[in-house]
BAFI-3210 file (N, C-alpha, C; in Angstrom, 3 decimals, decimal comma, padded with zeros to 6 digits):
// residues 187
n [1|2|3|4|5|6|7|8|9|10|11|12|13|14|15|16|17|18|19|20|21|22|23|24|25|26|27|28|29|30|31|32|33|34|35|36|37|38|39|40|41|42|43|44|45|46|47|48|49|50|51|52|53|54|55|56|57|58|59|60|61|62|63|64|65|66|67|68|69|70|71|72|73|74|75|76|77|78|79|80|81|82|83|84|85|86|87|88|89|90|91|92|93|94|95|96|97|98|99|100|101|102|103|104|105|106|107|108|109|110|111|112|113|114|115|116|117|118|119|120|121|122|123|124|125|126|127|128|129|130|131|132|133|134|135|136|137|138|139|140|141|142|143|144|145|146|147|148|149|150|151|152|153|154|155|156|157|158|159|160|161|162|163|164|165|166|167|168|169|170|171|172|173|174|175|176|177|178|179|180|181|182|183|184|185|186|187]
n.u [-066,402|-068,673|-069,052|-070,110|-071,528|-073,067|-071,357|-070,451|-067,874|-066,691|-068,424|-068,214|-065,308|-065,741|-066,833|-064,940|-063,135|-064,580|-067,278|-070,610|-073,421|-075,756|-074,761|-074,678|-077,366|-077,985|-076,901|-078,416|-080,892|-080,489|-079,807|-082,062|-084,164|-082,717|-083,396|-084,451|-086,293|-089,661|-090,634|-089,070|-089,423|-092,268|-093,306|-091,279|-089,099|-090,025|-088,002|-087,420|-088,103|-085,915|-083,587|-084,312|-083,927|-080,947|-080,074|-080,579|-079,436|-076,755|-076,909|-077,215|-075,145|-072,318|-069,903|-068,319|-069,184|-069,265|-071,650|-072,345|-074,145|-073,871|-075,099|-075,793|-077,519|-080,438|-083,262|-086,249|-088,370|-091,518|-093,039|-092,403|-092,797|-092,666|-092,524|-094,434|-094,105|-096,233|-097,311|-097,956|-097,766|-097,757|-100,004|-102,567|-105,093|-104,693|-103,087|-102,015|-101,054|-098,101|-097,535|-095,333|-092,016|-090,808|-089,198|-086,268|-086,375|-086,241|-084,039|-081,776|-082,055|-081,548|-078,859|-078,092|-078,683|-080,156|-083,713|-084,419|-086,968|-089,909|-089,642|-090,490|-092,140|-093,434|-096,555|-097,942|-095,859|-095,356|-094,238|-091,838|-090,421|-090,570|-092,627|-095,193|-096,952|-099,371|-097,610|-095,714|-092,744|-089,895|-086,675|-083,659|-080,463|-078,590|-079,407|-082,184|-084,078|-084,885|-086,071|-085,393|-086,079|-087,310|-089,230|-088,217|-087,302|-087,906|-085,720|-083,506|-082,541|-082,295|-080,402|-078,797|-078,669|-077,353|-078,341|-078,859|-076,757|-077,992|-080,446|-083,631|-085,189|-087,535|-087,515|-089,341|-089,960|-087,233|-086,919|-085,097|-082,834|-083,392|-082,769|-079,724|-079,974|-081,402|-082,846|-084,953|-086,774|-088,549|-089,577]
n.v [051,161|050,143|048,110|048,835|046,608|044,025|041,623|038,353|038,092|040,435|041,158|039,679|040,273|042,784|042,463|041,313|043,324|044,912|045,649|045,944|043,391|045,617|047,934|047,194|046,618|049,145|050,738|049,198|049,756|052,781|052,727|051,538|053,514|055,383|054,642|054,487|053,280|052,463|049,642|047,510|046,187|044,356|043,777|045,308|044,568|045,678|048,419|048,559|046,085|044,860|045,787|044,774|042,219|041,762|042,392|040,461|038,344|039,026|038,444|036,035|034,701|036,079|036,191|037,374|036,295|033,825|031,753|030,537|032,484|034,801|037,440|038,194|040,247|039,431|039,003|037,912|036,334|037,284|034,607|033,429|031,893|034,496|034,264|036,598|038,348|039,302|036,764|037,394|036,921|038,737|039,148|040,798|039,631|037,363|037,456|036,517|035,603|034,160|031,700|030,583|029,973|029,458|026,338|026,905|029,492|029,678|028,070|029,919|031,837|030,783|029,914|032,647|034,250|037,388|038,853|041,118|041,799|041,433|040,511|041,956|040,533|038,639|038,389|035,880|034,443|033,686|034,768|036,044|038,419|040,421|042,403|042,096|042,848|043,945|046,154|047,317|047,356|046,411|048,113|047,941|048,013|048,975|051,015|052,641|052,477|050,550|047,284|044,833|041,955|038,766|036,729|036,982|039,416|041,486|040,265|040,034|042,870|043,900|042,767|043,496|045,946|046,500|046,407|043,863|040,975|038,412|036,737|034,977|033,726|032,131|030,202|029,222|029,399|030,318|032,679|033,166|033,021|035,050|037,499|038,538|038,474|040,216|042,445|044,183|047,166|049,626|051,318]
n.w [-131,429|-133,715|-136,283|-139,962|-141,037|-139,396|-139,018|-138,138|-137,291|-136,545|-134,622|-132,685|-132,208|-131,504|-129,155|-127,295|-127,028|-125,706|-125,372|-125,655|-125,423|-125,113|-125,902|-128,762|-129,800|-128,554|-131,187|-132,975|-132,336|-132,642|-135,378|-136,934|-136,465|-137,531|-140,443|-143,734|-144,694|-144,769|-145,022|-144,091|-142,030|-140,434|-137,475|-135,712|-133,033|-129,755|-128,447|-125,981|-125,316|-126,537|-125,119|-122,756|-123,011|-123,704|-121,178|-119,784|-120,821|-120,565|-117,608|-117,777|-118,864|-118,540|-119,085|-122,406|-125,433|-124,311|-125,051|-128,316|-130,072|-128,361|-127,752|-130,555|-132,904|-134,490|-137,374|-138,183|-140,638|-141,135|-141,214|-139,669|-136,220|-133,236|-130,104|-128,212|-130,559|-133,243|-135,662|-138,740|-141,531|-143,526|-143,878|-142,900|-142,113|-141,427|-138,882|-135,726|-132,433|-131,220|-128,612|-128,089|-129,079|-132,890|-133,143|-133,962|-133,647|-130,911|-130,398|-131,181|-129,456|-127,276|-127,790|-127,345|-128,911|-130,188|-130,672|-133,240|-134,516|-136,986|-140,250|-143,253|-146,215|-148,957|-149,178|-147,523|-148,320|-151,166|-153,904|-155,911|-155,663|-153,801|-153,407|-153,279|-150,295|-148,087|-146,454|-148,249|-150,187|-149,311|-150,185|-152,219|-150,923|-152,051|-154,396|-154,490|-156,060|-156,558|-155,932|-153,098|-153,807|-153,773|-151,566|-149,137|-148,848|-146,685|-144,766|-146,355|-146,706|-143,909|-143,155|-145,272|-144,619|-141,844|-139,676|-138,331|-137,957|-139,090|-140,583|-140,819|-142,993|-145,631|-148,254|-150,700|-153,717|-154,461|-153,108|-151,560|-152,891|-154,759|-154,206|-154,449|-156,918|-158,161|-160,069|-160,533|-160,977|-159,693|-160,869]
ca.u [-067,141|-069,069|-068,708|-071,330|-072,208|-072,796|-071,152|-069,975|-066,159|-066,473|-069,347|-067,225|-064,126|-065,457|-067,199|-063,540|-062,651|-065,433|-068,380|-071,332|-075,019|-076,529|-074,501|-075,462|-078,641|-078,654|-076,770|-079,381|-082,262|-080,260|-079,884|-083,484|-084,710|-082,284|-083,818|-085,373|-087,241|-090,422|-091,246|-088,089|-090,114|-093,957|-093,101|-089,922|-088,871|-090,062|-086,817|-087,268|-087,782|-084,351|-082,475|-084,352|-082,923|-079,641|-079,776|-081,018|-078,428|-075,648|-077,059|-077,145|-074,029|-071,591|-068,735|-068,301|-068,839|-069,284|-072,251|-071,713|-074,121|-073,846|-075,741|-075,903|-078,612|-080,971|-084,494|-087,088|-089,304|-092,837|-094,258|-092,040|-093,055|-091,471|-093,103|-094,549|-094,739|-097,556|-096,950|-098,840|-097,660|-097,803|-101,776|-103,593|-106,389|-104,241|-102,764|-102,005|-100,160|-097,809|-097,329|-094,021|-091,091|-090,747|-088,204|-085,279|-085,860|-085,920|-082,234|-080,980|-081,992|-080,583|-077,363|-077,217|-078,801|-081,261|-084,459|-084,656|-088,029|-090,314|-089,260|-091,727|-092,255|-094,360|-097,742|-097,239|-094,087|-095,743|-093,839|-090,262|-089,911|-090,605|-093,562|-096,652|-097,299|-099,628|-096,691|-094,492|-091,721|-088,295|-085,707|-082,828|-079,893|-077,712|-080,619|-083,678|-085,435|-085,159|-086,680|-084,056|-086,134|-087,183|-090,351|-087,650|-087,097|-087,559|-084,798|-082,451|-082,376|-082,112|-078,493|-077,783|-078,224|-076,567|-079,359|-078,271|-075,872|-078,247|-082,155|-084,481|-086,057|-087,669|-087,402|-090,538|-089,715|-086,335|-087,193|-083,631|-081,744|-083,666|-082,354|-078,680|-079,381|-082,419|-082,794|-086,247|-087,300|-089,722|-089,910]
ca.v [051,654|048,636|047,961|048,777|045,695|043,088|040,606|037,884|038,160|041,611|041,404|039,012|040,723|044,155|042,100|041,237|044,655|045,495|046,050|044,832|043,379|046,876|049,076|046,678|046,777|050,625|050,729|048,738|051,005|053,848|052,472|051,149|055,021|056,230|054,161|055,307|052,326|051,794|048,423|046,434|045,377|044,369|044,138|045,901|044,285|047,497|049,122|048,140|044,705|044,620|045,936|043,622|040,929|041,966|042,693|038,856|037,541|039,393|037,974|034,414|034,756|037,284|036,372|037,524|035,083|032,375|031,199|030,331|033,864|035,738|038,909|038,547|040,399|038,714|039,248|036,656|036,314|037,155|033,933|032,024|032,585|034,621|034,732|037,574|038,904|038,393|036,554|038,058|036,400|039,798|039,191|041,255|039,283|035,973|037,560|035,772|036,257|032,676|031,747|030,536|030,260|028,669|025,674|027,721|030,752|029,146|027,533|030,818|032,396|029,661|030,037|033,850|036,016|038,534|038,954|042,531|042,079|040,503|041,408|042,094|039,132|038,566|037,512|034,307|034,058|033,284|036,256|036,446|040,219|041,660|043,401|041,499|042,879|045,170|046,807|047,960|046,599|047,186|048,875|047,649|048,946|050,003|051,873|052,842|052,765|048,986|046,298|043,890|040,830|037,615|037,014|037,190|040,666|042,199|039,987|040,514|044,382|044,061|042,342|044,230|047,418|046,499|046,063|042,568|039,695|037,259|036,968|034,038|033,268|030,624|029,277|028,444|029,346|031,309|033,916|033,019|033,107|035,885|038,921|038,385|038,550|040,959|044,017|044,767|048,318|050,300|053,010]
ca.w [-132,693|-134,103|-138,286|-140,607|-141,462|-138,495|-139,404|-136,584|-136,749|-136,273|-133,416|-131,690|-131,764|-131,075|-127,652|-126,785|-126,854|-124,334|-126,309|-124,619|-126,183|-124,846|-126,988|-129,606|-128,983|-128,653|-132,280|-133,524|-132,077|-133,702|-137,198|-137,500|-136,026|-139,068|-141,657|-144,720|-145,565|-143,774|-145,490|-143,731|-140,780|-140,449|-136,573|-134,821|-131,579|-128,883|-128,148|-124,240|-125,272|-126,872|-124,349|-121,588|-123,684|-123,979|-119,970|-119,433|-121,212|-119,459|-116,129|-117,946|-119,272|-118,156|-119,811|-123,677|-126,514|-124,130|-125,895|-129,788|-130,511|-127,753|-128,335|-131,902|-133,399|-135,613|-137,327|-138,339|-141,456|-140,842|-141,481|-138,712|-134,845|-132,169|-128,844|-128,183|-131,610|-134,068|-136,977|-139,913|-143,354|-144,496|-144,083|-141,483|-141,370|-140,656|-138,049|-134,632|-131,428|-131,177|-127,235|-127,875|-130,299|-133,460|-132,523|-134,759|-132,675|-129,559|-130,745|-131,885|-128,466|-126,110|-128,095|-127,213|-130,137|-129,460|-131,788|-133,084|-135,391|-138,069|-141,189|-143,932|-147,009|-150,074|-148,735|-147,437|-148,538|-152,523|-154,507|-156,171|-156,220|-152,311|-153,797|-152,934|-149,426|-147,732|-145,834|-149,127|-150,575|-148,950|-151,171|-152,258|-149,928|-153,142|-155,037|-153,531|-157,089|-156,775|-154,879|-152,718|-154,676|-153,030|-150,405|-147,952|-148,712|-145,242|-144,189|-147,140|-146,295|-142,592|-142,658|-145,827|-144,058|-141,022|-138,608|-137,994|-138,330|-139,975|-140,563|-140,792|-144,251|-145,848|-150,061|-151,162|-154,845|-155,035|-152,750|-150,642|-154,239|-155,947|-153,680|-155,227|-158,406|-158,556|-160,993|-160,693|-160,688|-159,193|-162,024]
c.u [-067,502|-069,402|-070,311|-072,296|-071,762|-072,507|-070,525|-069,059|-066,082|-066,825|-068,367|-066,176|-064,524|-066,460|-066,035|-062,927|-063,644|-066,771|-069,557|-072,957|-075,871|-076,182|-074,841|-076,401|-079,008|-078,335|-077,915|-080,567|-081,935|-080,439|-081,388|-084,275|-084,401|-082,942|-084,725|-086,410|-088,017|-091,051|-090,266|-088,833|-091,484|-093,967|-091,855|-090,541|-089,116|-088,389|-086,675|-087,294|-086,776|-083,621|-082,670|-083,868|-081,717|-079,231|-079,908|-079,935|-076,821|-076,062|-077,120|-075,655|-073,223|-070,529|-068,872|-067,609|-068,654|-070,423|-072,255|-072,813|-074,512|-073,774|-075,342|-077,675|-079,036|-082,222|-084,910|-088,312|-090,556|-094,034|-093,619|-092,206|-092,314|-092,564|-093,069|-094,732|-095,482|-096,802|-098,448|-098,999|-097,442|-099,259|-102,264|-104,344|-106,085|-103,439|-102,837|-100,700|-099,705|-097,835|-095,686|-093,077|-091,056|-089,249|-086,615|-085,270|-085,451|-084,673|-081,312|-080,927|-081,381|-079,178|-076,956|-077,778|-080,361|-082,337|-084,640|-085,921|-088,463|-090,055|-090,686|-091,531|-093,412|-095,360|-098,150|-096,763|-094,326|-095,528|-092,157|-089,671|-089,898|-091,881|-095,201|-097,001|-098,039|-098,855|-095,639|-093,582|-090,433|-087,416|-084,420|-081,294|-078,446|-078,721|-081,830|-084,863|-085,680|-085,721|-085,362|-084,832|-086,539|-088,509|-089,875|-086,835|-086,852|-085,705|-083,169|-081,733|-082,119|-081,062|-077,880|-077,781|-077,617|-077,539|-079,388|-077,853|-076,401|-079,754|-082,561|-084,915|-086,432|-087,551|-088,255|-089,870|-088,725|-086,190|-085,542|-082,459|-081,992|-082,759|-081,088|-078,772|-080,828|-082,012|-083,977|-086,356|-088,379|-090,400|-090,914]
c.v [050,006|048,973|048,381|047,683|044,675|041,877|039,780|037,746|039,224|042,247|040,873|039,627|042,092|043,674|041,738|042,233|045,388|046,295|045,574|044,834|045,141|047,671|048,519|047,119|048,381|051,135|050,422|049,952|052,082|053,681|052,325|052,594|055,532|055,919|054,808|054,400|051,568|050,248|047,387|045,488|045,448|044,711|044,239|044,688|045,881|047,562|048,723|046,757|044,334|044,746|044,970|042,101|040,654|042,012|041,008|038,103|037,779|038,806|036,492|034,092|035,975|037,212|036,508|036,444|033,563|031,596|031,276|031,951|034,812|037,361|039,341|038,993|039,707|038,971|037,712|037,296|036,419|035,802|032,668|032,973|032,665|035,252|036,161|038,767|038,498|037,991|036,781|036,920|037,434|039,987|039,771|040,313|037,678|036,142|036,968|035,587|034,559|032,731|031,095|030,340|028,800|027,853|026,577|028,661|030,574|028,669|028,907|031,540|031,791|029,756|031,704|034,902|036,637|039,319|040,368|042,927|040,908|040,896|041,179|041,044|039,266|038,080|036,632|033,497|033,585|034,377|035,532|037,603|041,099|042,559|043,441|041,855|044,165|046,309|047,275|047,365|047,218|047,003|048,030|048,482|049,684|051,164|051,451|052,792|051,071|048,290|045,135|042,525|039,704|038,073|037,099|038,941|041,537|041,834|040,070|042,037|044,685|043,583|043,437|045,592|047,557|046,680|044,902|042,053|038,911|037,531|035,389|034,351|032,099|030,756|029,049|028,481|030,208|032,374|034,129|033,315|034,526|037,276|039,134|038,579|039,846|042,339|044,528|046,688|049,223|051,313|052,119]
c.w [-133,435|-136,097|-138,625|-140,723|-139,905|-138,450|-138,121|-136,235|-136,036|-134,949|-132,559|-131,035|-131,205|-129,118|-126,951|-126,334|-125,431|-124,497|-125,665|-125,583|-126,057|-125,445|-128,470|-129,973|-129,369|-130,261|-132,866|-133,536|-133,027|-135,150|-137,319|-137,363|-137,831|-140,436|-142,385|-145,473|-144,598|-143,805|-145,116|-142,810|-140,757|-138,929|-135,982|-133,369|-130,620|-128,549|-126,529|-124,073|-125,699|-125,595|-123,024|-121,914|-123,613|-122,218|-119,541|-120,150|-121,012|-118,172|-116,538|-118,116|-119,724|-118,999|-121,487|-124,398|-125,569|-124,277|-127,693|-130,304|-129,598|-128,056|-129,653|-132,339|-134,484|-135,628|-137,953|-139,217|-141,005|-140,940|-140,702|-136,977|-133,928|-131,175|-128,279|-129,069|-132,465|-135,603|-138,011|-141,144|-143,899|-144,695|-142,740|-140,869|-140,238|-139,267|-136,602|-133,601|-130,952|-129,322|-126,908|-129,268|-131,059|-132,746|-133,306|-133,525|-131,233|-129,109|-130,442|-130,469|-127,636|-126,700|-127,902|-127,952|-129,692|-130,920|-131,780|-134,044|-136,296|-139,096|-142,645|-145,175|-147,983|-149,498|-149,026|-148,452|-150,189|-153,131|-154,852|-155,677|-155,172|-152,524|-153,380|-151,444|-148,913|-146,957|-146,816|-149,379|-150,266|-150,481|-150,971|-151,677|-150,935|-153,815|-154,656|-154,728|-157,406|-155,861|-154,553|-153,330|-153,486|-152,293|-149,469|-147,690|-147,378|-144,941|-145,116|-146,703|-145,194|-142,394|-143,595|-145,455|-142,603|-139,896|-137,903|-138,361|-139,194|-139,558|-141,048|-142,439|-144,810|-147,535|-150,584|-152,541|-155,573|-154,052|-151,660|-151,676|-154,767|-155,047|-154,429|-156,487|-158,908|-159,207|-161,606|-160,242|-160,194|-160,073|-163,065]
res [m|l|p|t|i|l|d|l|t|s|l|r|a|a|y|e|q|g|i|s|p|l|d|v|i|e|t|v|i|a|r|r|a|a|s|n|d|p|a|i|f|i|t|p|t|a|d|d|a|m|r|t|e|a|r|a|l|l|e|r|a|p|v|p|n|s|l|p|l|w|g|i|p|f|a|v|k|d|n|i|d|v|a|g|l|p|t|t|a|a|c|p|a|f|s|y|q|p|e|r|d|a|t|v|v|a|r|l|r|e|a|g|a|i|v|i|g|k|t|n|l|d|q|f|a|t|g|l|n|g|t|r|s|p|h|g|a|p|r|s|v|f|d|k|d|y|v|s|g|g|s|s|s|g|s|a|v|v|v|a|s|g|l|a|s|f|a|l|g|t|d|t|a|g|s|g|r|v|p|a|a|s|t|i|s|l|e]
***
């Protein structure tokens, strides 16, 4: 059984007890399908692509925790490139298909982490409350009447809701710090 929040310590212990990255990916898939917040992701990684990445990891490094981030699911704010997933910065007219990962994503994958999708953000990361996106406003995991806050709002919610162990974000004007202090109501 996996913990509700996929913290690194608990996930590594689960791997030592025999859970595999495929088990974790199946849990992420189920949790993502059950999520009642359609504004978390702009582009989720396809279920079969995540399964393929987990299988490739097991072939490359079959021993649990043999890489620093072995089997750790993570998400990426949609202003950072992930090969095979569009980068939009929450602006459909800006969308492009990167041919390769941003350096940080490539290094995380080399360390064994698995991308579960691209998260929502204030368009072009120019906002503080997470409501400036044509894809909707990710909701606080504590109270759905509130936004999560920050232009990295999707990244904050994906971790807090137990869909990923960590998520990449950017902090243009406080968006990495605002979610923790946000009390903005949508009402």
